[in-house]
C-alpha positions as CSV (number, residue, x, y, z in Angstrom):
1,M,-107.4,-77.0,-122.2
2,H,-107.4,-78.9,-119.0
3,L,-110.1,-81.3,-117.8
4,A,-111.1,-79.3,-114.7
5,H,-111.6,-76.2,-116.8
6,N,-113.5,-78.1,-119.4
7,I,-115.9,-79.4,-116.7
8,L,-116.5,-75.9,-115.5
9,Q,-117.3,-74.7,-119.0
10,L,-119.7,-77.6,-119.4
11,M,-121.5,-76.6,-116.2
12,F,-121.8,-73.1,-117.4
13,S,-123.3,-74.4,-120.7
14,L,-125.7,-76.8,-118.8
15,S,-126.9,-73.9,-116.6
16,R,-128.4,-72.2,-119.6
17,I,-130.6,-75.3,-120.5
18,K,-134.1,-75.2,-119.2
19,D,-135.0,-78.9,-119.5
20,P,-133.6,-81.1,-116.7
21,N,-133.7,-84.3,-118.9
22,E,-131.6,-82.6,-121.5
23,I,-129.2,-81.3,-118.8
24,I,-128.7,-84.9,-117.5
25,S,-128.4,-86.4,-121.0
26,K,-125.7,-83.9,-122.1
27,F,-123.9,-84.3,-118.8
28,V,-123.6,-88.1,-119.0
29,S,-122.6,-87.9,-122.7
30,Q,-119.9,-85.3,-122.1
31,M,-118.6,-87.1,-119.0
32,Q,-118.2,-90.3,-121.0
33,R,-116.1,-88.4,-123.5
34,K,-113.9,-86.7,-120.9
35,F,-113.3,-89.7,-118.6
36,K,-112.3,-92.3,-121.2
37,T,-111.4,-95.0,-118.7
38,I,-114.7,-94.9,-116.8
39,E,-118.1,-96.1,-118.1
40,I,-120.9,-93.8,-117.2
41,S,-124.6,-94.4,-117.8
42,F,-128.0,-93.0,-116.4
43,S,-131.2,-94.7,-115.3
44,N,-134.4,-93.3,-113.8
45,E,-134.8,-96.2,-111.4
46,L,-132.5,-97.9,-109.0
47,E,-133.6,-101.4,-109.8
48,G,-131.1,-103.3,-111.9
49,I,-128.3,-100.7,-111.2
50,G,-125.1,-102.0,-109.7
51,N,-123.4,-101.0,-106.4
52,E,-121.4,-98.2,-108.1
53,A,-124.5,-95.9,-108.6
54,L,-124.9,-92.4,-107.4
55,E,-128.3,-90.6,-107.0
56,I,-128.7,-87.3,-108.8
57,R,-131.0,-85.3,-106.5
58,T,-131.7,-81.8,-105.2
59,K,-133.3,-80.8,-101.9
60,N,-136.8,-81.3,-103.4
61,R,-136.5,-84.0,-106.0
62,S,-134.6,-87.1,-107.2
63,Y,-133.8,-87.2,-110.9
64,G,-132.4,-90.7,-111.2
65,Y,-129.1,-92.6,-110.8
66,V,-125.7,-92.5,-112.5
67,Q,-124.0,-95.8,-112.8
68,I,-120.2,-95.7,-112.8
69,G,-118.2,-98.6,-114.2
70,N,-114.5,-99.3,-114.2
71,L,-114.0,-96.7,-111.5
72,S,-110.9,-98.6,-110.2
73,N,-109.2,-97.9,-113.6
74,A,-109.3,-94.2,-113.0
75,A,-106.7,-92.1,-111.3
76,E,-107.5,-90.7,-107.9
77,E,-107.6,-87.2,-109.2
78,E,-110.1,-88.2,-112.0
79,T,-112.3,-89.9,-109.4
80,E,-112.5,-86.8,-107.2
81,L,-113.1,-84.6,-110.2
82,L,-116.0,-86.8,-111.4
83,L,-117.6,-86.8,-108.0
84,D,-117.3,-83.0,-107.9
85,A,-118.9,-82.8,-111.3
86,L,-121.9,-84.8,-110.0
87,K,-122.2,-82.4,-107.1
88,M,-122.1,-79.5,-109.5
89,L,-124.8,-81.2,-111.7
90,S,-127.1,-81.2,-108.6
91,V,-126.4,-77.5,-108.1
92,V,-127.3,-76.8,-111.7
93,L,-130.6,-78.7,-111.4
94,E,-131.4,-77.0,-108.1
95,R,-130.7,-73.6,-109.7
96,L,-133.1,-74.6,-112.6
97,E,-135.8,-75.4,-110.0
98,F,-135.3,-72.0,-108.4
99,E,-135.4,-70.1,-111.7
100,T,-138.6,-72.0,-112.9
101,S,-140.4,-71.4,-109.5
102,S,-143.1,-68.8,-109.1
103,F,-140.4,-66.5,-107.5
104,G,-138.2,-66.7,-110.6
105,K,-141.0,-66.0,-113.0
106,D,-143.7,-63.9,-111.4
107,L,-142.7,-62.5,-108.0
108,A,-141.0,-59.4,-109.3
109,A,-143.9,-58.4,-111.5
110,D,-146.5,-59.2,-108.9
111,I,-144.8,-57.1,-106.3
112,S,-144.3,-54.1,-108.6
113,V,-147.9,-54.1,-109.9
114,T,-149.5,-54.7,-106.5
115,K,-147.5,-52.2,-104.6
116,N,-147.8,-49.4,-107.1
117,D,-150.4,-49.5,-109.9
118,E,-153.0,-51.5,-108.1
119,L,-152.6,-49.6,-104.8
120,E,-153.0,-46.3,-106.6
121,K,-156.0,-47.6,-108.4
122,T,-157.6,-48.6,-105.1
123,I,-157.0,-45.2,-103.5
124,S,-158.5,-43.5,-106.6
125,E,-161.6,-45.8,-106.3
126,L,-161.9,-45.0,-102.6
127,K,-162.0,-41.2,-103.3
128,D,-164.6,-41.7,-106.0
129,A,-166.7,-43.8,-103.7
130,K,-167.4,-40.9,-101.4
131,S,-169.9,-39.6,-103.9
132,A,-170.9,-42.9,-105.4
133,S,-174.0,-44.9,-104.7
134,I,-174.4,-47.8,-102.2
135,N,-173.9,-50.2,-105.1
136,L,-170.6,-48.7,-106.0
137,V,-169.5,-48.9,-102.4
138,E,-170.3,-52.5,-102.3
139,D,-168.3,-53.0,-105.5
140,L,-165.4,-51.2,-103.9
141,Y,-165.6,-53.4,-100.8
142,G,-165.3,-56.4,-103.0
143,E,-162.3,-55.0,-104.8
144,I,-160.6,-54.3,-101.5
145,N,-161.2,-57.9,-100.5
146,K,-159.5,-58.9,-103.7
147,R,-156.5,-56.7,-102.9
148,I,-156.3,-58.3,-99.5
149,E,-156.3,-61.7,-101.0
150,A,-153.6,-60.6,-103.5
151,E,-151.5,-59.3,-100.6
152,D,-151.9,-62.7,-98.9
153,E,-150.7,-64.4,-102.0
154,L,-147.7,-62.0,-102.2
155,K,-146.8,-62.9,-98.6
156,E,-147.0,-66.6,-99.5
157,S,-144.8,-66.0,-102.5
158,E,-142.3,-64.0,-100.4
159,S,-142.2,-66.9,-98.0
160,R,-141.5,-69.4,-100.8
161,Y,-138.8,-67.0,-102.1
162,R,-137.2,-66.7,-98.6
163,S,-137.1,-70.5,-98.3
164,L,-135.5,-71.0,-101.7
165,F,-133.1,-68.1,-101.0
166,E,-131.9,-69.5,-97.7
167,S,-131.6,-73.1,-98.8
168,A,-129.6,-72.3,-101.9
169,V,-126.2,-74.1,-102.2
170,D,-124.5,-71.0,-103.5
171,A,-123.9,-67.9,-101.5
172,L,-126.5,-65.3,-102.6
173,V,-126.1,-61.6,-102.3
174,I,-128.5,-58.8,-103.3
175,Y,-127.1,-55.3,-103.7
176,R,-128.4,-52.0,-105.0
177,D,-126.4,-48.9,-105.7
178,N,-123.2,-50.7,-104.7
179,E,-124.6,-51.5,-101.2
180,I,-125.4,-55.0,-100.0
181,I,-129.1,-55.2,-98.8
182,E,-129.6,-59.0,-98.4
183,V,-127.6,-62.2,-98.1
184,N,-128.4,-65.8,-97.4
185,E,-127.1,-68.1,-94.7
186,T,-124.7,-69.9,-97.1
187,M,-123.0,-66.6,-97.8
188,L,-122.4,-66.0,-94.1
189,K,-120.9,-69.5,-93.7
190,M,-118.8,-69.2,-96.8
191,Y,-117.4,-65.8,-95.7
192,R,-117.2,-66.9,-92.0
193,C,-119.0,-63.7,-90.8
194,K,-122.2,-62.4,-89.3
195,R,-125.0,-60.5,-91.0
196,K,-124.0,-57.2,-89.4
197,D,-120.5,-57.6,-91.0
198,V,-122.1,-57.6,-94.5
199,I,-125.3,-55.6,-94.7
200,G,-124.6,-52.0,-95.9
201,K,-121.1,-52.9,-97.2
202,S,-120.0,-52.7,-100.8
203,P,-119.5,-55.9,-102.8
204,L,-115.9,-54.7,-103.4
205,D,-115.2,-55.0,-99.6
206,F,-115.4,-58.8,-100.2
207,T,-113.1,-58.9,-103.2
208,A,-109.3,-59.4,-103.0
209,E,-107.2,-56.4,-103.9
210,A,-105.8,-58.1,-107.1
211,N,-109.4,-58.3,-108.5
212,L,-110.8,-54.9,-107.3
213,E,-110.6,-53.3,-110.8
214,K,-112.1,-56.3,-112.5
215,A,-114.9,-56.5,-109.9
216,A,-115.7,-52.8,-110.3
217,E,-115.9,-53.1,-114.0
218,R,-118.4,-56.0,-113.6
219,I,-120.6,-54.0,-111.2
220,Q,-120.7,-51.2,-113.8
221,S,-121.3,-53.3,-116.9
222,S,-123.6,-56.0,-115.3
223,P,-122.4,-58.8,-117.6
224,K,-124.5,-62.0,-118.2
225,D,-121.6,-64.5,-118.2
226,P,-120.0,-65.9,-115.0
227,D,-116.4,-65.2,-114.1
228,E,-113.8,-66.2,-111.6
229,F,-112.6,-64.0,-108.8
230,I,-110.5,-64.2,-105.6
231,A,-113.0,-63.5,-102.8
232,K,-111.9,-62.0,-99.5
233,R,-113.4,-62.7,-96.1
234,P,-113.7,-60.2,-93.3
235,D,-110.9,-62.0,-91.5
236,G,-108.5,-61.4,-94.4
237,T,-108.4,-64.9,-95.8
238,T,-109.2,-65.5,-99.5
239,F,-110.7,-68.2,-101.7
240,N,-111.3,-68.8,-105.4
241,A,-114.9,-68.0,-106.3
242,L,-117.1,-68.4,-109.4
243,V,-119.4,-65.4,-109.6
244,D,-122.6,-65.1,-111.6
245,S,-125.2,-62.3,-111.4
246,K,-128.5,-61.0,-112.9
247,T,-130.8,-58.1,-112.5
248,I,-134.0,-58.7,-110.4
249,I,-136.8,-56.7,-108.9
250,Y,-136.5,-56.7,-105.1
251,Q,-138.9,-54.9,-102.8
252,G,-140.3,-53.1,-105.8
253,E,-137.0,-51.8,-107.1
254,E,-134.3,-53.0,-109.5
255,A,-131.3,-54.8,-107.8
256,R,-128.6,-57.2,-108.7
257,L,-128.7,-60.8,-107.4
258,V,-125.2,-62.4,-107.2
259,A,-124.5,-66.1,-106.8
260,I,-121.1,-67.0,-105.5
261,R,-119.6,-70.5,-105.5
262,D,-116.4,-71.6,-103.7
263,I,-114.3,-73.4,-106.3
264,S,-111.1,-73.5,-104.3
265,K,-111.1,-77.4,-104.3
266,L,-111.6,-77.4,-108.1
267,K,-108.7,-75.0,-108.6
268,I,-106.5,-77.2,-106.5
269,I,-107.5,-80.2,-108.6
270,E,-107.0,-78.2,-111.8
271,Q,-103.5,-77.2,-110.6
272,K,-102.7,-80.8,-109.9
273,L,-103.9,-81.8,-113.3
274,I,-101.8,-79.0,-114.9
275,E,-98.7,-80.2,-113.0
276,S,-99.4,-83.8,-113.9
277,E,-99.8,-82.8,-117.6
278,E,-96.5,-80.9,-117.4
279,K,-94.7,-83.9,-116.0
280,H,-96.1,-86.1,-118.7
281,R,-95.2,-83.5,-121.3
282,A,-91.6,-83.4,-119.9
283,L,-91.4,-87.2,-120.0
284,Y,-92.7,-87.2,-123.6
285,Q,-90.3,-84.5,-124.7
286,N,-87.3,-86.2,-123.1
287,A,-88.1,-89.8,-123.7
288,P,-85.1,-91.9,-124.8
289,L,-87.3,-93.6,-127.4
290,S,-88.8,-92.2,-130.6
291,Y,-92.6,-91.6,-130.4
292,Q,-95.1,-91.1,-133.1
293,S,-98.9,-91.0,-133.5
294,L,-100.8,-91.8,-136.8
295,D,-104.4,-91.0,-137.7
296,E,-106.8,-93.5,-139.2
297,N,-105.3,-93.0,-142.6
298,G,-101.8,-93.7,-141.4
299,C,-100.6,-90.1,-141.5
300,F,-98.5,-88.5,-138.8
301,I,-100.3,-86.3,-136.3
302,D,-97.5,-86.1,-133.6
303,I,-93.8,-87.0,-133.0
304,N,-91.4,-86.2,-130.2
305,P,-87.9,-84.7,-130.2
306,M,-86.1,-88.1,-130.2
307,W,-88.1,-89.0,-133.3
308,E,-86.8,-85.8,-135.0
309,T,-83.2,-86.6,-133.9
310,T,-83.4,-90.2,-135.1
311,L,-84.8,-89.5,-138.6
312,G,-83.7,-85.9,-139.2
313,F,-87.1,-84.5,-140.1
314,T,-88.7,-81.7,-138.1
315,K,-92.2,-81.9,-136.8
316,E,-93.4,-79.3,-139.2
317,E,-92.0,-81.3,-142.1
318,I,-93.5,-84.6,-141.1
319,I,-97.0,-83.8,-139.8
320,D,-99.8,-85.0,-142.3
321,T,-97.2,-87.1,-144.2
322,W,-98.2,-90.7,-144.9
323,F,-96.1,-93.2,-142.9
324,G,-95.6,-95.3,-146.1
325,D,-93.6,-92.5,-147.7
326,L,-90.8,-93.2,-145.2
327,L,-90.8,-97.0,-145.5
328,H,-88.3,-99.1,-147.5
329,P,-90.1,-100.6,-150.6
330,D,-89.6,-104.1,-149.2
331,Y,-91.9,-103.2,-146.2
332,L,-94.6,-101.1,-148.0
333,E,-97.0,-103.9,-148.8
334,S,-96.7,-105.4,-145.3
335,F,-97.7,-102.0,-143.8
336,K,-100.7,-101.6,-146.1
337,K,-101.9,-105.1,-145.2
338,N,-101.3,-105.0,-141.5
339,F,-102.2,-101.4,-140.5
340,P,-106.0,-102.0,-140.7
341,E,-105.5,-105.1,-138.5
342,F,-103.5,-103.0,-136.0
343,K,-106.4,-100.6,-135.8
344,K,-108.8,-103.4,-135.0
345,R,-106.6,-105.4,-132.7
346,G,-105.3,-102.4,-130.7
347,S,-101.7,-103.3,-130.3
348,V,-98.4,-104.4,-132.0
349,H,-95.2,-105.8,-130.6
350,N,-91.7,-106.2,-132.0
351,I,-92.6,-105.1,-135.5
352,E,-89.6,-104.5,-137.6
353,F,-89.4,-101.8,-140.4
354,K,-86.8,-100.0,-142.4
355,L,-87.3,-96.2,-142.3
356,K,-85.8,-93.6,-144.6
357,R,-84.0,-90.8,-142.9
358,K,-83.9,-87.3,-144.3
359,N,-80.4,-88.0,-145.8
360,N,-82.1,-90.9,-147.7
361,Q,-80.3,-93.5,-145.7
362,Y,-82.3,-96.4,-144.2
363,I,-82.3,-97.5,-140.6
364,T,-83.8,-100.6,-139.1
365,V,-86.3,-100.0,-136.3
366,L,-88.4,-102.1,-133.9
367,Y,-91.9,-100.9,-133.1
368,E,-94.1,-101.3,-130.0
369,G,-97.5,-99.6,-129.9
370,C,-101.2,-99.5,-129.1
371,A,-104.3,-97.8,-130.6
372,G,-106.6,-95.2,-129.0
373,Y,-110.3,-95.2,-129.3
374,T,-113.2,-92.7,-128.8
375,P,-115.8,-93.4,-126.0
376,E,-118.0,-94.8,-128.8
377,G,-115.3,-97.4,-129.7
378,A,-114.2,-95.8,-133.0
379,F,-110.5,-95.7,-133.8
380,R,-108.9,-92.3,-133.0
381,Q,-105.1,-92.6,-133.3
382,T,-102.0,-94.8,-132.7
383,Y,-99.4,-94.4,-129.9
384,C,-96.2,-96.1,-130.9
385,V,-92.5,-96.0,-130.0
386,F,-89.6,-97.4,-131.9
387,K,-86.0,-98.3,-131.2
388,D,-83.2,-97.9,-133.7
389,I,-81.7,-101.4,-134.0
390,T,-79.6,-100.7,-137.1
391,K,-76.3,-101.4,-135.4
392,Q,-77.7,-104.4,-133.7
393,K,-78.9,-105.8,-137.0
394,E,-75.5,-105.1,-138.5
395,A,-73.8,-106.9,-135.6
396,E,-76.2,-109.9,-136.0
397,T,-75.4,-110.0,-139.8
398,S,-71.7,-109.9,-139.1
399,L,-72.0,-112.6,-136.4
400,K,-73.9,-114.8,-138.9
401,D,-71.3,-114.3,-141.5
402,K,-68.5,-115.3,-139.1
403,M,-70.5,-118.3,-137.9
404,D,-70.9,-119.4,-141.6
405,E,-67.2,-118.9,-142.2
406,L,-66.3,-120.9,-139.1
407,E,-68.6,-123.7,-140.2
408,R,-67.0,-123.9,-143.7
409,F,-63.6,-123.9,-142.1
410,N,-64.6,-126.6,-139.7
411,K,-65.9,-128.8,-142.5
412,L,-62.7,-128.3,-144.4
413,M,-60.6,-129.3,-141.4
414,V,-62.7,-132.3,-140.7
415,G,-62.3,-133.4,-144.4
416,R,-58.5,-133.0,-144.3
417,E,-58.4,-135.0,-141.0
418,N,-60.3,-137.9,-142.6
419,Q,-57.9,-137.9,-145.6
420,M,-54.9,-138.1,-143.2
421,I,-56.4,-141.1,-141.4
422,N,-57.1,-143.0,-144.6
423,L,-53.5,-142.3,-145.9
424,K,-52.0,-143.6,-142.6
425,K,-54.2,-146.7,-142.9
426,E,-53.1,-147.4,-146.5
427,I,-49.3,-147.0,-145.5
428,N,-49.8,-149.4,-142.6
429,E,-51.4,-152.0,-144.9
430,L,-48.5,-151.8,-147.4
431,C,-46.0,-152.2,-144.5
432,E,-47.9,-155.3,-143.4
433,K,-47.7,-156.8,-146.9
434,L,-43.9,-156.1,-147.0
435,N,-43.5,-157.7,-143.5
436,L,-42.4,-154.3,-142.2
437,Q,-43.4,-152.7,-138.9
438,K,-46.5,-150.4,-139.1
439,K,-45.5,-146.7,-139.4
440,Y,-48.7,-145.2,-137.8
441,S,-51.0,-146.1,-135.0
442,T,-54.7,-146.2,-135.7
443,P,-57.2,-144.7,-133.3
444,G,-57.2,-146.7,-130.1
445,Q,-53.9,-148.5,-130.9
446,L,-50.2,-147.9,-130.0
447,P,-47.7,-147.6,-132.9
């Protein structure tokens, strides 16, 4: 599953949590796991925080600051994705504020009770008051005053609702009986239209043709989980949207409130990540070097096709096999001793082993590798490549043998040369004793 999609799923999960502190804590924890090259922490206060700190806030409240370290180590796509995730976190928190406000909890019930049951009760009391005593009339007058106060409170609640509705980051649509009856300003901006272009229309009029059947099913079933759609503007252009909906009481009757979020930018990032992953996968599959990955116990968890070609085993045959099972006995103890050190140190260079191929023949290989760790710093797996140097080692051995042979031959020739010099010297000495001319010249002399 790709990183952008994972982040979207995280946001859906966070949107169900009702405690803002828990939302922020889980967000920071999950982001640290997903962005392994970036250090992410949270603080309630700005004091002591470095320059690379971003405030988590909504329109009405500041929740604290997220400090980001090693941001320069991250790819540009990862940086953009992290910043988008922080923006989405603010949206989740603002949505929580909206849901926990008096509108989210009490407005629907207040409107329904006041407009129906309480009003009918007041009318009934007024009728009875015609034949009641003065005291009863006074009581009724007091009750009417209470109703007036309740209506004032409702108007104030409606005003708060309207403020929240219009200031929402997401596009909000209220529809009933497949007819749109209310939208907010964000919706008009997102769909590039005017209010008259929307009110009275069906939600399906703002859905791309490819998603009409899916949208119609959602309207009928009223699901609780969000879903992705291709939204259509009145001018015919489209964009990727994340749609969530719930049933509410609006103006005393049941209706559906729909929240729409433009995720076009996220989809572009997700597509780039997919393409990047495909490129890396292609490189991995076609790499000219054999690649392998071992878990903390030294067992295989991944190999590439070149590894299969070099050693003759298939991936299915080798996964979960202990690396030591492929080693020449001469190298087994060295592996047992040095593998724990490798996991701590984090890298190895020019490490030579003899590995057994599937045909039981051994080849000599040279390893380079590093270790991967979790965000908490625990060892996760190795990432190693090796090169088959069997022919190179054979050539080196052959060269050494030839050099040794040449050295022996050279020593033999030098010995023979010394013997010749000594013999010539002895003959010359005998000739000198016999008063004869010297037969041989000595080094540096003419005969």
